[in-house]
C-alpha positions as CSV (number, residue, x, y, z in Angstrom):
1,X,112.0,60.4,110.2
2,X,113.0,61.2,106.6
3,X,110.5,61.2,103.8
4,X,111.8,61.3,100.3
5,X,110.9,60.6,96.7
6,X,112.9,57.7,95.4
7,X,114.6,58.0,92.1
8,X,115.9,55.4,89.7
9,X,119.4,55.4,91.3
10,X,117.8,54.4,94.6
11,X,116.0,51.3,93.5
12,X,117.3,49.5,96.6
13,X,114.9,51.7,98.7
14,X,112.0,50.7,96.5
15,X,113.0,47.0,96.9
16,X,113.2,47.5,100.7
17,X,109.7,49.1,100.7
18,X,108.1,46.4,98.7
19,X,109.9,43.5,100.3
20,X,109.6,44.6,103.9
21,X,106.1,46.1,103.9
22,X,103.9,45.2,100.9
23,X,105.2,41.8,100.0
24,X,106.4,40.7,103.4
25,X,104.4,37.5,103.3
26,X,104.5,37.0,99.5
27,X,107.9,35.3,99.0
28,X,107.1,34.3,95.4
29,X,106.6,37.9,94.2
30,X,109.3,39.3,96.5
31,X,111.9,36.9,95.1
32,X,110.9,37.9,91.5
33,X,111.7,41.6,92.1
34,X,114.7,42.9,90.2
35,X,116.6,46.1,90.7
36,X,116.7,46.6,86.9
37,X,112.8,46.5,86.8
38,X,112.5,48.9,89.7
39,X,115.1,51.3,88.1
40,X,113.1,51.3,84.9
41,X,109.8,51.9,86.8
42,X,111.3,54.7,88.8
43,X,112.9,56.3,85.7
44,X,109.3,57.2,84.5
45,X,108.7,60.8,85.6
46,X,105.0,60.0,86.0
47,X,105.6,57.3,88.6
48,X,106.1,58.5,92.2
49,X,107.4,56.5,95.1
50,X,107.9,58.2,98.4
51,X,109.5,56.3,101.3
52,X,109.6,57.0,105.1
53,X,112.9,56.1,106.6
54,X,113.5,55.8,110.3
55,X,116.8,54.6,111.9
56,X,118.1,53.8,108.3
57,X,115.2,51.5,107.7
58,X,112.2,51.9,105.3
59,X,109.1,51.9,107.5
60,X,106.5,53.1,105.1
61,X,105.8,54.2,101.5
62,X,103.4,55.9,99.2
63,X,103.0,55.0,95.5
64,X,101.2,57.3,93.0
65,X,100.8,57.7,89.3
66,X,100.3,61.0,87.4
67,X,97.9,60.4,84.6
68,X,96.9,62.7,81.7
69,X,93.2,63.4,81.6
70,X,91.1,63.4,78.5
71,X,88.4,65.8,79.8
72,X,90.7,68.7,80.8
73,X,94.2,70.0,80.5
74,X,95.2,68.9,83.9
75,X,96.8,65.7,85.2
76,X,95.3,63.5,87.8
77,X,97.2,61.7,90.6
78,X,96.2,58.2,91.6
């Protein structure tokens, strides 16, 4: 199994993760996804998408956001 952080040039992996796992039964949202939107989302260095790939297929993902905190000089991950 390969686990990797997806970058903006790999938006197709993000699309696979969302279409095949999260939105599998939500065809309205899945059909509305665009590679341009995902590329833009992934180009933000504070957005993290990791995918798990097995047999050349995305089988899992983790999504996180790094947010700046107001109460200390340390980011938080959600």
